[in-house]
C-alpha positions, 0 to 999 in steps of 0.5 A: 765133559772135560773139555767144558771145565774151566776150573775145578770149581765147575765140579761142584755143579756136576752130579754123580753120573757126570762125575763118572763120565768125567773120570772116564774122560780123564783116564782116557786122556792120561792113557793116550798121552802117556802112550806117546810121551811116557810118564807115571801111568799106573799111579795117575790112573789110580787117583782119578776119583780121589782127585775129583773128590778133593777138588769138588770139596776144596776151593783150590787155589785158596785151599791148598792141595799138596801131592807128595812126590807128585807123579800121581798128579796128572788128573789134578793138572787136567782139572786145573786148566792144563788140558790144552797143553797136556799133550806136551807132558814131559817134553821141552817147554811142555808141562812137567810130569810133577807139580810146578808152581811156574805152571799153575797157581793150583800147584802148591810145591815143586816136588818129585821126591817121596816123603816131603808132602807131610812136612810141606803141608804142616808148614803151610798149616802152621803158616795159616794158623800164625796169620789167622787164615782160614784156608784148608790144607790137604795132603795126599801121600802114598803108602810107600812114601808114608814109611820114609823117615821124613814122613814119620817125623812129620806125623809126630809133629803134626800129632803133637801140635794137633794141627788142623790138616787132612791127610789122605793115605793113598794105599795101592800097595796094601802095605798098611794092615788090611780092613777087617770087615764090616765092623771096621767100616762101621767104626769109621762111620761112627767116628766121623759122626757128630754125636760121637765127637760131641759125646766123646768130649762131654764124656771125657769132661764128665769123667775128669770131674769125678773127685779123687779118681777123675784123672785115673778114671779118664786115662783108663777109659781112654785106654779102653776106647783105644783098645776097642778101636784098635781091635777093628781098625788098622790105624792105631799108630796114627791114633797114638800119634794124636791123629784121628784115623778113618778108613779104609774107604774104597778109592774108586767110589766117588760117592764114598769119597765125597761123603768121607772127605766132607765129614772129615773136613768138619772135624777138629785137628789132624785127620788121616783118611785111609783110601784103598786104590788100584794102580793102573785103574781103567787100563786093563794091561796096567791093572794086570801088570803093575810092575811094567806099567809103573817102572822103567820099561813101557810095554806096547800099549793097546789103545783099542776100546777093549783095553780100556777097562773103565765102566762108569758103574764100576766106580761104586764098588769096592775093588782093591786090586792086587798088590804090586810084586815086591820087585816093583819100584816104590820110588818109581820110574816114569814109563818112557815114551813109546819107541817108534815101530822101526826104531833100532833095538837099544843095547843093554844099559849101564844098569843091566850091565852092572847087575849082570856083573854083580851076579857073576861076582856074587857066585864066587864072593858071598860077601856081596850084598845088594841094597836098594831103597824101593827101586829094585827093578830100576837099579838092577837089583831085582836081577841079583835078587833073582839069583841070590834072593837072600843077599838083596835087601830092599829097605823101601823109601829109606835112603838114609837107612840104606846107607847106614845099613851098608855101613853095618854090613861092611863092619860085619865083613860083607861088601855091600853094594848100595844102588841108588839113583843120583837124585835120591842119593842126595837124601843120604849125604849125612850117612855117607859122610858120617857113617861110611866115609868117617869110618872108611868102610868098603861100601860100593855106592852104585850111583845110577842115573848120574848126569841128565835123566830127561823127562822127569825134570828138575827134581830127578837130574843126577847133576849135583852128586860129584861136587858133593862127594869130592869133598869127602875123605877116603871116598873114591869117585869113579865113572866108566867111558863105556859099559865094558869099562864099567864092569872093570870098575865094579871089580875095582870097587869091590877089590879095594877097602875104602868107600867107592862111588861108581857113577853111570848114566841111565844111557844104553851102552855102545854095544861093545863086544864083551871083554874080560874085565880086569881090576883097574888100579884106583886113581889111574886114567888112560890116554886115548889119543896123543895131541899137542895143541889141545888136551881133552880130559873127560869123566864118564861116557861123555868121554866118547863124545869128546873123542868124536869132537876131537875127530872133527877138530882134527879134520881141520888140522888141530892136534887134540889129545884125549884122556879118559880120567876114570877117576875124579877122586883120586885124580891121575894128576901126573898123567894129566900134567904130563899131557898138558905140558906144552898145550895151549888149551885143556878142556874138561868134560863132565855131565855134571854141575861144573861148580866144584865138580870134576873139571874143578879138580883138574883146574886145581891140579893145573893151578897148583902146577902153575905156581911151581912150573913155568911150563903151565903158566900159559895153559888155559883151562875151559870147563865144559859141563852143566851150568851150576846156576840153574836147574835143568828142566824136563825133556828127552836126554838128547834134547837136553844135551843139545840145549846144554851143548853137551852133544858132539856138535855142542862140545865141538862148538864150545872148544872152537869158541875157547880157541877163538878167544885165545886166538890160536891156530891149528898146529901153532900153540902161539897166539896169532897176532890180531889184525 
């Protein structure tokens, strides 16, 4: 069935039995693909019927379907002509894990972060109305994303302007108040009926015309009606905002969804349809273990027929599924690609090392409080919560609140640790500036997934945070060369009294033997090896790749010094300047955008020294990192590092190119005459 589709318009020619078969094929394709490529399995399996119903009623791409976050759009991609390429999901030069306008005219917005969909849909609908267009706009938003500040701001605007818009609330967490039985279902059907809409309008107009008391009587009548609605339905918040609420509808019943969406599209003004879905629907292991199949670790996937829980007849029942346990990530990591059976076991990653260090420190320091924004598992805060449940706060998808909450905790004498992915920390920039740094508060910002993240692509790479943070007064910026140094920097951050941003990647560690961590003085780097021809200055785990590149150059006679900076701010300027004196070339290394980043800090220090000390005037500086003129697409981290020439081979090649441009030879800092 799926292979015969030429586009979403073909869905209108299928009956319900054929649509049920199509839903099974979509699930089978998603499961088999994600088992190989990794991806967001549970969320995509949960919206298969919802996606079919929307595409069957709407005429995409003329009508616009916005997917908030976008990690649930795999069925959408398959229905819009990308079946042949779906096996390249999240691979280099393959299709992305989120909607991408460059892939298809059916993809409306390049997303990836939660909470943006309602504002995008409101903008599209407003643009339609300004140019007197006729297209219909729908937006699918999850229950967790709906609670973000941006979503609530958008709902307020949508209700105030009474924008013609369909909002589909995909509720798979049971975060919204549950249905209260048959009366709620009956009331939703009543509100969707034409007689109800016509009678309600006529009644209001009649009451308003009553002499003297008409206005007051109308207000009393409407309040009474709202009270009756609120008694049976959980959507009074939306009604109060001016948005018609209907639901709850079974999210895996194609007939019910088709009927509900069809009626709603005929109503005037904004309508929110509350749909209850089940994460991982159609794959029993994912239904039973929603955390593992939504989060950062992919369990072994059994693709035997018995593992597929799909039953075409099952879609007509109302199965709500179970709520995801509170440790599950609301922002959500994609499950990574399955490891080869003979692949060596990976060492604990930086997140796990940080979490264990916090647990150890929290035993004696009761001031330590962990904060996460809907990502307790991905950030390691679940480990701290298991040990000290009353000292970890999960605020949901609310990074801005997380940061200002941390400021309040610090003012109250605590030592908050805010663990956020670098990409999501971008959303809390004002709070970092205004609330934390302006007040010079001892908040430890654990910047997880710093650098290249991989298969989630442009929206998730942690490449912009260092340039943004370098300009902020009082903020210390640090990153370790390895997992054992991470432990020491955690202690350094908690031992001082200023804002402290600690950057670390999603990579596994190097498997180093544990050492007793010591508090590293703020702003102190270290010399890893001496050298007179070239000086390498690195920030973060890329330092170890720089050491390997230095070893390769040394085999050709180059004398290469290596500094592990540890801190981008404050920079250990004197250590760097002393080592750079007499060198022909200084090379900085970072897995971040070079524009305004760590390398820029070193360059600024060198330029300032050049102005007063002739010894530095002939020392060239080359900054190696991520180019700042484009986003980095999806692919494995190793592939992306190879493409960006940030692996060992690429680092070595870039240095050799710089040396060739300068025309210097090993052991001879002076320029070699041309010819």
